[in-house]
MDTraj code that builds the backbone (N, CA, C; nanometers):
import mdtraj as md
import numpy as np

residues = "UNK UNK UNK UNK UNK UNK UNK UNK UNK UNK UNK UNK UNK UNK UNK UNK UNK UNK UNK UNK UNK UNK UNK UNK UNK UNK UNK UNK UNK UNK UNK UNK UNK UNK UNK UNK UNK UNK UNK UNK UNK UNK UNK UNK UNK UNK UNK UNK UNK UNK UNK UNK UNK UNK UNK UNK UNK UNK UNK UNK UNK UNK UNK UNK UNK UNK UNK UNK UNK UNK UNK UNK UNK UNK UNK UNK UNK UNK UNK UNK UNK UNK UNK UNK UNK UNK UNK UNK UNK UNK UNK UNK UNK UNK UNK UNK UNK UNK UNK UNK UNK UNK UNK UNK UNK UNK UNK UNK UNK UNK UNK UNK UNK UNK UNK UNK UNK UNK UNK UNK UNK UNK UNK UNK UNK UNK UNK UNK UNK UNK UNK UNK UNK UNK UNK UNK UNK UNK UNK UNK UNK UNK UNK UNK UNK UNK UNK UNK UNK UNK UNK UNK UNK UNK UNK UNK UNK UNK UNK UNK UNK UNK UNK UNK UNK UNK UNK UNK UNK UNK UNK UNK UNK UNK UNK UNK UNK UNK UNK UNK UNK UNK UNK UNK UNK UNK UNK UNK UNK UNK".split()
xyz = np.array([
    [6.2719, -1.4647, 27.9077],
    [6.2097, -1.3587, 27.9766],
    [6.1178, -1.2897, 27.8746],
    [5.9861, -1.2544, 27.8996],
    [5.9206, -1.1853, 27.8075],
    [5.9702, -1.0511, 27.7938],
    [6.0096, -1.0043, 27.6919],
    [6.0824, -0.8607, 27.6289],
    [5.9763, -0.7495, 27.7120],
    [5.8384, -0.7732, 27.6887],
    [5.7491, -0.6723, 27.7344],
    [5.7075, -0.6640, 27.8699],
    [5.7598, -0.7316, 27.9583],
    [5.7222, -0.7540, 28.0879],
    [5.8140, -0.6505, 28.1739],
    [5.7393, -0.5749, 28.2575],
    [5.8177, -0.4614, 28.3232],
    [5.9351, -0.5493, 28.4238],
    [6.0383, -0.4884, 28.4447],
    [6.1439, -0.5482, 28.5087],
    [6.1044, -0.5429, 28.6698],
    [6.1663, -0.6371, 28.7294],
    [6.1561, -0.6245, 28.8927],
    [6.2199, -0.5195, 28.9529],
    [6.3310, -0.4809, 28.8908],
    [6.4275, -0.3786, 28.9331],
    [6.4600, -0.2903, 28.8200],
    [6.3762, -0.1824, 28.7915],
    [6.4019, -0.1088, 28.6809],
    [6.5256, -0.0346, 28.6565],
    [6.6064, -0.0290, 28.7746],
    [6.7275, 0.0384, 28.7881],
    [6.8452, -0.0507, 28.7470],
    [6.8295, -0.1638, 28.7264],
    [6.9148, -0.2918, 28.6932],
    [6.9687, -0.2668, 28.5410],
    [7.0746, -0.2196, 28.5081],
    [7.1126, -0.2228, 28.3728],
    [7.1179, -0.3689, 28.3045],
    [7.1631, -0.4648, 28.3780],
    [7.1544, -0.6128, 28.3239],
    [7.0093, -0.6556, 28.3015],
    [6.9055, -0.5877, 28.3618],
    [6.7752, -0.6453, 28.3244],
    [6.7239, -0.5674, 28.1982],
    [6.7512, -0.4471, 28.1912],
    [6.7399, -0.3901, 28.0588],
    [6.7888, -0.4572, 27.9500],
    [6.9192, -0.4804, 27.9448],
    [6.9993, -0.5386, 27.8505],
    [6.9347, -0.6930, 27.8169],
    [6.9015, -0.7488, 27.9256],
    [6.8246, -0.8945, 27.8978],
    [6.7062, -0.8473, 27.8232],
    [6.6014, -0.7602, 27.8465],
    [6.4899, -0.7402, 27.7888],
    [6.5102, -0.6803, 27.6477],
    [6.6239, -0.5984, 27.6308],
    [6.6554, -0.5708, 27.5032],
    [6.6843, -0.6751, 27.4056],
    [6.7763, -0.7734, 27.4404],
    [6.8339, -0.8829, 27.3990],
    [6.6897, -0.9753, 27.3525],
    [6.5980, -0.9891, 27.4457],
    [6.5063, -1.0740, 27.4336],
    [6.3927, -1.0267, 27.3152],
    [6.3960, -0.8851, 27.3059],
    [6.3127, -0.8262, 27.1858],
    [6.3757, -0.8440, 27.0631],
    [6.5021, -0.8279, 27.0328],
    [6.5645, -0.8616, 26.9098],
    [6.5518, -1.0101, 26.8790],
    [6.5765, -1.0958, 26.9659],
    [6.5413, -1.2153, 26.9521],
    [6.3894, -1.2655, 26.9027],
    [6.3103, -1.2096, 26.9736],
    [6.1611, -1.2195, 26.9322],
    [6.1443, -1.1778, 26.7888],
    [6.2140, -1.0824, 26.7395],
    [6.2039, -1.0297, 26.5937],
    [6.3084, -1.1083, 26.4900],
    [6.3654, -1.2034, 26.5390],
    [6.4594, -1.2731, 26.4594],
    [6.5924, -1.2220, 26.4344],
    [6.6229, -1.1237, 26.5116],
    [6.7583, -1.0505, 26.5038],
    [6.8543, -1.1007, 26.6137],
    [6.9972, -1.1090, 26.5582],
    [7.0882, -1.1498, 26.6465],
    [7.1467, -1.0566, 26.7303],
    [7.1219, -1.0779, 26.8647],
    [7.1724, -0.9517, 26.9586],
    [7.3200, -0.9440, 26.9675],
    [7.3836, -1.0314, 26.9090],
    [7.5350, -1.0567, 26.9114],
    [7.6094, -0.9301, 26.8408],
    [7.5321, -0.8709, 26.7434],
    [7.5878, -0.7717, 26.6657],
    [7.5932, -0.6233, 26.7318],
    [7.5749, -0.5239, 26.6662],
    [7.5718, -0.3875, 26.7117],
    [7.4253, -0.3467, 26.7081],
    [7.3770, -0.2921, 26.8416],
    [7.2502, -0.2321, 26.8582],
    [7.2415, -0.1204, 26.9774],
    [7.1515, -0.0515, 26.9724],
    [7.1305, 0.0630, 27.0756],
    [7.0238, 0.0191, 27.1630],
    [7.0315, 0.0331, 27.3005],
    [6.9470, 0.0229, 27.3828],
    [6.9114, 0.1689, 27.4653],
    [6.7729, 0.1955, 27.4537],
    [6.7309, 0.3299, 27.5207],
    [6.6661, 0.2897, 27.6306],
    [6.7049, 0.3074, 27.7497],
    [6.6404, 0.2665, 27.8682],
    [6.5827, 0.3750, 27.9367],
    [6.4498, 0.4017, 27.9247],
    [6.3780, 0.5189, 27.9788],
    [6.3777, 0.5288, 28.1371],
    [6.3949, 0.4041, 28.2028],
    [6.3947, 0.4091, 28.3366],
    [6.5303, 0.4680, 28.3767],
    [6.6370, 0.4133, 28.3447],
    [6.7570, 0.4935, 28.3801],
    [6.8105, 0.6230, 28.3061],
    [6.7254, 0.6458, 28.1982],
    [6.7389, 0.7625, 28.0970],
    [6.8996, 0.7784, 28.0436],
    [6.9123, 0.6403, 27.9898],
    [7.0385, 0.6378, 27.9282],
    [7.0381, 0.5675, 27.7907],
    [7.1468, 0.5675, 27.6937],
    [7.1479, 0.5161, 27.5792],
    [7.2690, 0.4123, 27.5984],
    [7.2619, 0.2938, 27.5622],
    [7.3856, 0.2015, 27.5663],
    [7.4002, 0.1422, 27.4147],
    [7.5307, 0.1777, 27.3763],
    [7.5563, 0.1023, 27.2521],
    [7.6181, -0.0332, 27.2954],
    [7.5661, -0.1434, 27.2360],
    [7.5978, -0.2933, 27.2377],
    [7.6526, -0.3498, 27.1274],
    [7.7842, -0.3962, 27.1549],
    [7.8412, -0.4517, 27.0515],
    [7.8896, -0.6010, 27.1073],
    [7.8729, -0.7022, 27.0275],
    [7.9130, -0.8419, 27.0686],
    [7.8556, -0.8731, 27.2000],
    [7.7466, -0.8340, 27.2300],
    [7.6852, -0.8656, 27.3432],
    [7.7388, -0.7895, 27.4888],
    [7.8099, -0.6847, 27.4601],
    [7.8620, -0.6189, 27.5732],
    [7.8372, -0.4721, 27.5595],
    [7.8114, -0.4073, 27.6543],
    [7.7874, -0.2542, 27.6386],
    [7.9167, -0.1774, 27.6294],
    [7.9450, -0.1118, 27.5208],
    [8.0642, -0.0649, 27.4891],
    [8.0607, 0.1062, 27.4925],
    [7.9527, 0.1678, 27.5349],
    [7.9404, 0.3009, 27.5503],
    [7.8097, 0.3154, 27.6038],
    [7.8000, 0.4131, 27.7213],
    [7.6699, 0.4538, 27.7687],
    [7.6702, 0.6256, 27.7860],
    [7.5566, 0.6682, 27.7550],
    [7.5391, 0.8111, 27.7524],
    [7.4012, 0.8505, 27.8088],
    [7.4113, 0.9687, 27.8924],
    [7.2762, 1.0167, 27.9615],
    [7.1876, 1.0726, 27.8418],
    [7.0602, 1.0495, 27.8510],
    [6.9560, 1.0958, 27.7417],
    [6.8436, 1.1670, 27.8156],
    [6.7677, 1.2215, 27.7581],
    [6.6311, 1.2910, 27.7840],
    [6.5317, 1.2322, 27.6844],
    [6.4526, 1.1221, 27.7462],
    [6.3260, 1.0804, 27.6613],
    [6.2072, 1.1714, 27.7070],
    [6.0905, 1.1344, 27.6523],
    [5.9830, 1.2254, 27.6667],
    [5.9354, 1.2542, 27.8088],
    [5.9083, 1.3674, 27.8376],
    [5.8562, 1.4212, 27.9741],
    [5.7387, 1.3323, 28.0062],
    [5.6433, 1.2871, 27.9103],
    [5.5165, 1.2477, 27.9094],
    [5.5522, 1.0714, 27.9221],
    [5.6590, 1.0279, 27.9260],
    [5.6757, 0.8736, 27.9132],
    [5.6651, 0.8164, 27.7922],
    [5.6811, 0.6796, 27.7917],
    [5.6476, 0.6006, 27.6787],
    [5.5140, 0.6205, 27.6270],
    [5.4902, 0.6502, 27.4882],
    [5.3695, 0.6686, 27.4274],
    [5.4010, 0.6541, 27.2806],
    [5.3091, 0.5772, 27.2079],
    [5.3518, 0.5579, 27.0717],
    [5.2606, 0.6410, 26.9720],
    [5.1564, 0.6953, 27.0220],
    [5.0316, 0.7605, 26.9591],
    [5.0933, 0.8830, 26.8973],
    [5.0293, 0.9162, 26.7743],
    [5.0472, 1.0443, 26.7153],
    [5.0113, 1.1623, 26.7855],
    [5.1094, 1.2625, 26.8200],
    [5.0701, 1.3862, 26.8782],
    [5.0679, 1.3719, 27.0469],
    [5.1148, 1.2438, 27.0936],
    [5.1298, 1.2080, 27.2349],
    [5.2389, 1.2858, 27.2817],
    [5.3412, 1.3341, 27.2206],
    [5.4643, 1.3860, 27.2945],
    [5.5392, 1.2748, 27.3648],
    [5.5005, 1.1489, 27.3544],
    [5.5685, 1.0394, 27.4035],
    [5.6818, 0.9732, 27.3167],
    [5.7729, 0.8937, 27.4091],
    [5.8835, 0.8338, 27.3405],
    [5.8104, 0.6875, 27.2822],
    [5.8169, 0.6523, 27.1631],
    [5.7686, 0.5255, 27.1203],
    [5.8576, 0.4099, 27.1766],
    [5.7905, 0.3090, 27.2278],
    [5.8491, 0.1906, 27.2842],
    [5.8807, 0.0939, 27.1525],
    [5.9617, -0.0047, 27.1908],
    [5.9861, -0.1405, 27.1065],
    [6.1096, -0.1282, 27.0165],
    [6.0990, -0.1932, 26.9271],
    [6.2082, -0.2287, 26.8071],
    [6.2097, -0.1127, 26.6978],
    [6.3213, -0.0396, 26.6745],
    [6.3316, 0.0656, 26.5721],
    [6.4675, 0.0196, 26.5014],
    [6.4899, 0.0579, 26.3868],
    [6.6262, 0.0873, 26.3136],
    [6.6485, 0.2253, 26.2974],
    [6.7872, 0.2512, 26.2934],
    [6.8446, 0.3827, 26.2385],
    [6.8015, 0.4033, 26.0921],
    [6.7236, 0.4773, 26.0706],
    [6.6585, 0.4995, 25.9145],
    [6.7756, 0.5901, 25.8407],
    [6.8298, 0.6956, 25.8938],
    [6.8993, 0.7631, 25.8469],
    [6.9897, 0.8419, 25.9445],
    [7.1299, 0.8534, 25.8766],
    [7.2216, 0.9475, 25.9673],
    [7.2403, 1.0824, 25.8984],
    [7.2151, 1.1943, 25.9696],
    [7.2124, 1.3147, 25.8987],
    [7.3070, 1.4072, 25.9810],
    [7.3795, 1.4915, 25.9145],
    [7.4692, 1.5882, 25.9649],
    [7.6292, 1.5509, 25.9921],
    [7.6595, 1.4621, 25.9022],
    [7.7942, 1.4052, 25.9171],
    [7.9178, 1.4968, 25.9173],
    [7.9101, 1.6039, 25.8357],
    [8.0140, 1.7238, 25.8465],
    [7.9650, 1.8288, 25.9232],
    [7.8637, 1.8245, 25.9965],
    [7.7996, 1.9506, 26.0514],
    [7.8974, 1.9858, 26.1778],
    [7.9277, 2.1190, 26.2112],
    [8.0032, 2.1782, 26.3236],
    [7.9006, 2.1308, 26.4621],
    [7.9723, 2.1162, 26.5574],
    [7.8794, 2.0957, 26.6943],
    [7.7980, 2.2206, 26.7056],
    [7.6760, 2.2208, 26.7508],
    [7.5948, 2.3085, 26.7791],
    [7.5083, 2.3470, 26.6501],
    [7.5232, 2.2738, 26.5374],
    [7.4709, 2.3223, 26.4108],
    [7.3090, 2.3096, 26.4504],
    [7.2280, 2.3980, 26.3974],
    [7.0991, 2.3780, 26.4101],
    [7.0147, 2.3152, 26.2936],
    [6.9336, 2.2295, 26.3190],
    [6.8707, 2.1669, 26.2127],
    [6.7142, 2.1876, 26.2302],
    [6.6519, 2.1993, 26.1027],
    [6.5242, 2.2182, 26.0870],
    [6.4581, 2.1189, 25.9767],
    [6.3569, 2.0702, 25.9823],
    [6.3239, 1.9671, 25.8706],
    [6.4303, 1.8819, 25.8280],
    [6.5151, 1.8374, 25.9096],
    [6.6109, 1.7264, 25.8924],
    [6.7012, 1.7874, 25.7851],
    [6.7387, 1.9287, 25.7884],
    [6.8452, 2.0011, 25.7022],
    [6.8968, 2.0992, 25.7926],
    [7.0199, 2.1173, 25.7639],
    [7.1193, 2.2119, 25.8402],
    [7.0562, 2.3406, 25.8043],
    [7.0381, 2.4479, 25.9079],
    [7.0045, 2.5722, 25.8763],
    [7.1198, 2.6533, 25.8617],
    [7.2410, 2.6243, 25.8699],
    [7.3735, 2.7036, 25.8571],
    [7.3876, 2.7842, 25.9728],
    [7.3084, 2.7783, 26.0806],
    [7.3249, 2.8536, 26.2032],
    [7.3683, 2.7738, 26.3180],
    [7.4796, 2.8165, 26.3901],
    [7.5188, 2.7519, 26.5086],
    [7.4665, 2.8158, 26.6169],
    [7.4093, 2.7316, 26.7037],
    [7.3462, 2.7570, 26.8545],
    [7.4767, 2.7762, 26.9528],
    [7.4535, 2.8870, 27.0010],
    [7.5507, 2.9056, 27.1144],
    [7.4778, 2.9424, 27.2347],
    [7.5075, 2.8982, 27.3504],
    [7.4576, 2.9086, 27.4805],
    [7.4654, 3.0679, 27.5228],
    [7.3697, 3.1457, 27.5623],
    [7.3655, 3.2756, 27.5787],
    [7.3042, 3.2958, 27.7294],
    [7.2997, 3.4220, 27.7536],
    [7.2610, 3.4450, 27.8813],
    [7.1309, 3.3626, 27.9390],
    [7.1185, 3.3403, 28.0604],
    [7.0052, 3.2511, 28.1106],
    [6.8618, 3.2944, 28.0637],
    [6.7933, 3.2178, 28.0044],
    [6.6708, 3.2451, 27.9751],
    [6.6483, 3.3084, 27.8218],
    [6.7679, 3.3536, 27.7631],
    [6.7659, 3.3903, 27.6307],
    [6.7689, 3.3024, 27.5249],
    [6.6504, 3.2340, 27.4762],
    [6.6198, 3.1521, 27.3738],
    [6.6331, 3.0207, 27.4322],
    [6.6377, 2.9960, 27.5703],
    [6.6295, 2.8596, 27.6146],
    [6.5044, 2.7866, 27.6131],
    [6.3832, 2.8617, 27.5833],
    [6.2679, 2.7893, 27.5660],
    [6.2501, 2.7116, 27.4476],
    [6.3420, 2.7438, 27.3339],
    [6.3410, 2.6618, 27.2117],
    [6.3963, 2.5219, 27.2345],
    [6.3382, 2.4359, 27.1512],
    [6.3674, 2.2864, 27.1678],
    [6.4374, 2.2707, 27.0417],
    [6.5732, 2.2745, 27.0314],
    [6.6401, 2.2651, 26.8925],
    [6.7119, 2.1466, 26.8874],
    [6.7148, 2.0993, 26.7524],
    [6.7686, 1.9814, 26.7137],
    [6.8958, 2.0047, 26.6828],
    [7.0126, 1.9578, 26.7444],
    [7.1493, 2.0114, 26.7030],
    [7.2539, 1.9055, 26.6679],
    [7.3456, 1.9350, 26.6036],
    [7.4753, 1.8548, 26.5717],
    [7.4582, 1.7455, 26.4927],
    [7.3875, 1.6513, 26.5181],
    [7.3603, 1.5168, 26.4549],
    [7.2214, 1.4670, 26.4489],
    [7.1718, 1.3867, 26.3627],
    [7.0244, 1.3394, 26.3779],
    [7.0611, 1.1786, 26.3261],
    [6.9722, 1.0999, 26.4163],
    [6.9713, 0.9588, 26.3710],
    [6.8207, 0.9393, 26.3673],
    [6.7532, 0.9271, 26.2366],
    [6.6145, 0.9255, 26.2348],
    [6.5905, 0.7721, 26.2645],
    [6.4769, 0.7514, 26.3313],
    [6.4264, 0.6374, 26.3627],
    [6.3121, 0.5591, 26.2852],
    [6.3056, 0.4292, 26.2566],
    [6.1878, 0.3832, 26.1795],
    [6.1481, 0.2771, 26.2596],
    [6.0244, 0.2726, 26.2968],
    [5.9704, 0.1763, 26.3653],
    [5.9457, 0.0262, 26.3010],
    [5.9712, -0.0738, 26.3710],
    [5.9817, -0.2142, 26.3183],
    [5.8453, -0.3006, 26.3458],
    [5.7712, -0.2542, 26.4475],
    [5.6664, -0.3297, 26.5032],
    [5.5350, -0.2567, 26.4428],
    [5.4627, -0.3346, 26.3488],
    [5.3180, -0.2941, 26.2926],
    [5.2127, -0.2723, 26.4293],
    [5.1695, -0.1595, 26.4201],
    [5.0726, -0.1189, 26.5316],
    [5.1241, -0.0764, 26.6640],
    [5.2596, -0.0806, 26.6854],
    [5.3355, -0.0364, 26.7961],
    [5.4107, 0.0899, 26.7610],
    [5.4925, 0.0918, 26.6663],
    [5.5674, 0.1963, 26.6242],
    [5.5959, 0.2177, 26.4698],
    [5.4897, 0.1456, 26.4107],
    [5.4881, 0.1613, 26.2384],
    [5.3515, 0.1464, 26.2076],
    [5.2897, 0.2273, 26.1216],
    [5.1643, 0.2241, 26.0843],
    [5.0807, 0.3415, 26.1194],
    [4.9620, 0.3444, 26.0776],
    [4.8692, 0.4562, 26.0973],
    [4.8703, 0.4912, 26.2502],
    [4.8826, 0.6228, 26.2821],
    [4.8662, 0.6892, 26.4159],
    [4.9746, 0.6491, 26.5218],
    [5.0714, 0.5652, 26.4740],
    [5.1854, 0.5200, 26.5552],
    [5.3129, 0.5289, 26.5066],
    [5.3476, 0.5704, 26.4153],
    [5.4582, 0.5507, 26.3062],
    [5.5739, 0.6442, 26.3553],
    [5.6623, 0.5884, 26.4204],
    [5.7816, 0.6614, 26.4553],
    [5.8560, 0.7574, 26.3507],
    [5.8707, 0.7081, 26.2427],
    [5.9189, 0.7912, 26.1343],
    [5.8340, 0.8969, 26.0965],
    [5.7027, 0.8666, 26.0753],
    [5.6074, 0.9790, 26.0584],
    [5.5898, 1.0775, 26.1705],
    [5.6328, 1.0554, 26.2875],
    [5.6146, 1.1258, 26.4208],
    [5.7570, 1.2141, 26.4250],
    [5.8574, 1.1948, 26.3242],
    [5.9957, 1.2540, 26.3535],
    [6.0677, 1.2323, 26.4568],
    [6.0561, 1.0900, 26.5009],
    [6.1303, 1.0486, 26.6291],
    [6.2808, 1.0473, 26.5796],
    [6.3582, 1.1220, 26.6567],
    [6.5039, 1.1059, 26.6245],
    [6.5823, 1.0891, 26.7749],
    [6.6927, 1.0514, 26.7447],
    [6.8080, 1.0643, 26.8372],
    [6.8922, 1.1862, 26.7914],
    [6.9063, 1.2737, 26.8746],
    [6.9653, 1.4007, 26.8287],
    [7.0423, 1.4707, 26.9579],
    [7.1394, 1.5792, 26.9037],
    [7.1798, 1.6595, 26.9973],
    [7.0634, 1.7570, 27.0414],
    [7.0988, 1.8250, 27.1586],
    [7.0074, 1.9285, 27.2268],
    [7.0654, 2.0462, 27.2744],
    [7.0076, 2.1518, 27.2832],
    [7.0153, 2.2729, 27.3626],
    [7.0001, 2.2770, 27.5078],
    [6.9241, 2.1672, 27.5580],
    [6.9056, 2.1528, 27.6779],
    [6.9696, 2.0447, 27.7511],
    [7.1141, 2.0338, 27.7393],
    [7.2105, 1.9408, 27.7959],
    [7.1956, 1.9329, 27.9438],
    [7.1449, 2.0531, 28.0123],
    [7.1218, 2.0310, 28.1550],
    [7.0139, 1.9338, 28.2037],
    [6.9251, 1.8915, 28.1260],
    [6.8157, 1.8021, 28.1484],
    [6.8490, 1.6840, 28.1205],
    [6.9598, 1.6396, 28.0735],
    [6.9886, 1.4940, 28.0464],
    [6.9936, 1.4414, 28.1676],
    [6.9508, 1.3036, 28.1545],
    [6.9447, 1.2183, 28.2747],
    [6.7895, 1.2079, 28.3393],
    [6.7043, 1.3140, 28.2821],
    [6.5641, 1.3174, 28.3372],
    [6.4852, 1.3201, 28.1923],
    [6.3468, 1.2836, 28.2170],
    [6.2664, 1.2644, 28.1175],
    [6.2357, 1.4352, 28.0887],
    [6.2511, 1.4736, 27.9591],
    [6.2284, 1.6285, 27.9412],
    [6.1895, 1.6449, 27.7674],
    [6.2010, 1.5471, 27.7124],
    [6.1743, 1.5734, 27.5500],
    [6.0345, 1.5634, 27.5066],
    [6.0074, 1.5895, 27.3864],
    [5.8638, 1.6065, 27.3485],
    [5.8621, 1.4642, 27.2764],
    [5.9243, 1.3544, 27.2862],
    [5.9160, 1.2445, 27.2136],
    [6.0523, 1.1736, 27.1799],
    [6.1565, 1.2745, 27.1313],
    [6.2782, 1.2287, 27.0605],
    [6.3704, 1.1923, 27.1818],
    [6.4899, 1.1204, 27.1563],
    [6.5805, 1.0968, 27.2549],
    [6.6850, 1.2132, 27.2456],
    [6.6917, 1.2874, 27.3219],
    [6.8022, 1.3992, 27.3343],
    [6.9384, 1.3506, 27.3888],
    [7.0464, 1.4029, 27.3207],
    [7.1846, 1.3842, 27.3765],
    [7.2763, 1.5157, 27.3873],
    [7.3732, 1.4886, 27.4665],
    [7.4582, 1.6012, 27.4394],
    [7.5367, 1.5949, 27.2928],
    [7.5719, 1.7257, 27.2560],
    [7.6197, 1.7248, 27.1228],
    [7.7451, 1.6533, 27.1015],
    [7.8365, 1.6285, 27.2050],
    [7.9420, 1.5756, 27.1932],
    [7.9079, 1.4177, 27.2047],
    [7.8274, 1.3790, 27.2695],
    [7.7858, 1.2310, 27.2779],
    [7.7196, 1.1822, 27.1472],
    [7.6350, 1.2861, 27.0829],
    [7.5698, 1.2291, 26.9689],
    [7.6584, 1.2176, 26.8517],
    [7.7648, 1.3004, 26.8684],
    [7.8863, 1.3000, 26.7530],
    [7.9356, 1.1728, 26.7599],
    [7.9793, 1.1414, 26.8887],
    [8.0603, 1.0026, 26.9282],
    [7.9714, 0.8877, 26.8815],
    [7.8552, 0.8919, 26.9060],
    [7.7573, 0.7688, 26.8811],
    [7.7484, 0.7692, 26.7068],
    [7.7386, 0.8869, 26.6695],
    [7.7049, 0.8897, 26.5252],
    [7.8217, 0.8222, 26.4431],
    [7.9346, 0.8323, 26.5060],
    [8.0429, 0.7704, 26.4184],
    [8.0612, 0.6069, 26.4422],
    [7.9886, 0.5626, 26.5505],
    [8.0008, 0.4217, 26.5778],
    [7.8823, 0.3438, 26.5326],
    [7.7831, 0.3955, 26.4708],
    [7.6546, 0.3280, 26.4297],
    [7.6514, 0.3481, 26.2883],
    [7.5755, 0.2581, 26.2265],
    [7.5401, 0.2606, 26.0842],
    [7.3771, 0.2518, 26.0523],
    [7.3322, 0.3062, 25.9509],
    [7.2035, 0.3137, 25.9073],
    [7.1309, 0.1542, 25.9023],
    [7.0329, 0.1217, 25.9568],
    [6.9949, -0.0293, 25.9503],
    [7.0244, -0.0785, 26.1152],
    [7.1260, -0.0333, 26.1876],
    [7.1455, -0.0797, 26.3296],
    [6.9931, -0.0725, 26.3966],
    [6.9709, -0.2005, 26.4717],
    [6.8713, -0.1854, 26.5631],
    [6.8760, -0.0940, 26.6806],
    [6.7414, -0.0448, 26.7149],
    [6.7387, 0.0480, 26.8438],
    [6.6263, -0.0081, 26.9073],
    [6.6488, -0.0512, 27.0433],
    [6.5533, -0.0818, 27.1271],
    [6.5143, 0.0006, 27.2242],
    [6.3819, 0.0452, 27.2560],
    [6.3445, 0.1513, 27.3445],
    [6.2611, 0.0804, 27.4408],
    [6.3078, 0.0730, 27.5841],
    [6.2262, 0.0078, 27.6773],
    [6.2211, 0.1011, 27.8046],
])
top = md.Topology()
chain = top.add_chain()
for i, resn in enumerate(residues, 1):
    res = top.add_residue(resn, chain, resSeq=i)
    for name in ("N", "CA", "C"):
        top.add_atom(name, md.element.get_by_symbol(name[0]), res)
traj = md.Trajectory(xyz[None], top)
């Protein structure tokens, strides 16, 4: 199956897994190892180990959809790797700015108070694109665009497209995922 072909049934997890596996193989990677699948149709992230899904979490990808261009606000498609793991010892709800802990914990307050902020919380998995002209290189580079998998203060939007390009997760989910992956693990966004 062509990994870039749109699925017949975008809601079918098996189809997304097959497309992700195909993309890994197209790039000479062994899909039987550990890798992540971000399925924008289903708004979920799957941890795949030994060819089987070992964990699934709801996410929010970009409100504007898949888009690799600089300043598009889109989530970049294709093959990435986990470039860096940031926040190993951070408390849940720790606010990060410029990939560094601010030392300030976010706490949900009264409705509308600070909710307009789009915070990066708890853990960060930075992503590096692997496909020149798709998610790596001038005007499309995922690393240069600061595309992450990270905790969010907008957990109520998980399961719907709502981010500005990153893959948002609940703080508890990103902490769990953080402990189960390593730098260099492949991440497929389809």
